N, C-alpha and C positions, 0 to 999 in steps of 0.2 A: 379361439378363446385364450389359449396359452400364449400366443404371440402378442395378443393385446396387453397382457400383463407385463411381458418383456418390454414393450414399447413404453408403457407407463413408467416402469422402473428406470428405463434409459432416459426418458425425458426429465424425470425428477432428479436423477443424478446430474444430468447436464445443467439443469437450473441451479442446483447446489454448487457445482464446480464453477459455473459462470459467476455466481454471486461471490464466491470465495476469491476468485481471480480479481474481480472488480474491487473488492475490499482490500486485498493485498496491494493492488496498484495504487489506490488512494492513500493507503497507509505509507507506502514508499514515498509518494510525492510529499506528504506531510513531513515525514522524517527528513527528507532532503532539504526542505525549507528550513527546518529547525537547525540542521547541521550548518547550513549556509549562514544563518543568522548568528549562530554560536561562533563560527570562525571569524565573522566580521566583528563581533564584539571583542573577541580575543585580540585581534589585530589592533583595534582601537585602544584597548587596555595597554597593550605593549607600547604603542605610540605615546600614550600619556605618561607611562613610566619612564620613558627615555627623555622626556622634557625636563 
């Protein structure tokens, strides 16, 4: 009975940490895309200023 509670807690914690890891991974990808787009826009702006 006691070990059943332990396994339930362990499974719930594993699900929470897995969800958190997936969320952080997706957030990192989204931020990388935004940073890339921002740097491309800054380079384009610099080129236009030089003309």
